[in-house]
Steps between C-alpha positions, in 0.01 A plus 500: 500500500775756432820357330712711738549571870550808722866402508501538116352852526762605754787351286367692195478824707862451602613438146326803345405738776144505376191521724333201645184539283702550193698169576170323569348615176821409303509147645132463442550598137786257449350210694769519764797522257746732693724549197215621287356707780849680528478597136151620525584735793811614329295602203245677704780656706687636190154659404457655827861626503454649158183701620702639799817582287373828375417645846729762660752347746708788664505396856690191630844447652875548457725256668887485504730247673858372515563124508758334722734472208486879449280501175221758524154538321231753508151488338175691456181318472182694446142436615181706448443589871712573806281247681641220292846635552461445878400143449741248651471261210577781238795613714642143510461473124704813457772397733524162333548669158811676639640166594424373161685802346793449726532112439403483132627826355223550237574732213162682501135463618427248228782291609401538869161378417647174369706435822368239745327648792634398844363183657256429218465322171388819327681789335503855608260588214257219591512600864434856427189399308379304791563801724287711267217245522525449879549869597259616227710806381721556216868454610804594294867442535628844402870495524794353691886522530776282632850567629719197473834592668541599864494752659127576491257647736108514506242727659123492503301806602151508644427127448562505128434847382866559395784248458866576446804291408864633527805338352845588613853378413714477819844407614491138592648588827178685578279186447281451805575849657174619653604867412463392125155360556392813687634725219325283228168518700526873549541545112201281440294726747645801303386370169157411644441843651674740234381325181812526279458417134854380447821389670728786366523767225627256246157327497304813408371533157702751301208628305296553811801688648535723205132575529543601867800715409317679227211591722731619774699706257177662343375587853824663580515704179134594545602663831742712312818317618820534279624175355794434738260551805231283325735216455608503858116504603436207267794296655364578848158390409612176333709427812183540696321266260772241548468521866134426477494203246842334540533274806876557529452883496217510743550650846505206756174499695676460832762771427434747239849633518600183313396369152444120483833478292681679781351280757620194325858651455497608876387136599772333282766725654383419852481115444819492293361338187340579169124540475310586178136518441452365162121446457168547682142412408192681641140393436199696618162322499280618228745764394402648164189282463141631464315440821156335519220741590210338678164664536356319790143632457489393127655158597235429760221632267634267242497198740144572602387526135630154426 
């Protein structure tokens, strides 16, 4: 007669996230000792997670949110396939992690892994390993950011393909003004659509700028332009470069006669209080990562050959 019951199997499943047959096997091996069974499943789980760790994870989801206290968080969590990214359990996991970031303010991904996962006895790292086992794909927490002081605004595009946070310093008299919320949301959408790489010119790398300038100058001189004309052409091209990569220099997507900076100044004058965009964060799912290339025919052939 077994030294454990169906209820013990269910309890072990809830504790570890392992499959029913794995739980039954672990309890059989330990003669019903749940504590030892947990250890066995954890050991097996770590091995399984390690096998998946080298697999490419470039799909997934970006999520951003602002809490009631005004603190904001954004995260990118990667999966191997877009199918998993659409899984409700995976999406809940990603959204829960943003709440952990907002509440616990971890310093980095390693610190985030040590944080307690909401409504459980496990850490984020332990919960991540459980998700890898249950979902069956390599999952990675790639990056996150947190803005502590109000006023913050969030925007998520296409169900998690792109996420944006903006942080503004505003006159206290403007707190709660819906026009500020609308402005911040528009700037979030601007960043999502126009892909700036920095807030303003001061954040651009000087060495990279000098390289751009040298290239433009060489092109102008190659066209036979005199030095004074070449310098003006370089200045014009650099201004165009700024308007492409600096958020505050970009043309506002709703009115291209205004830059984002001019829009903010106009809105501040209209509302009678100071407004300053001091930071933003834009994450795009899988940006810069190598994509997994599946060959369906080879995969099917491999399955048949097993």
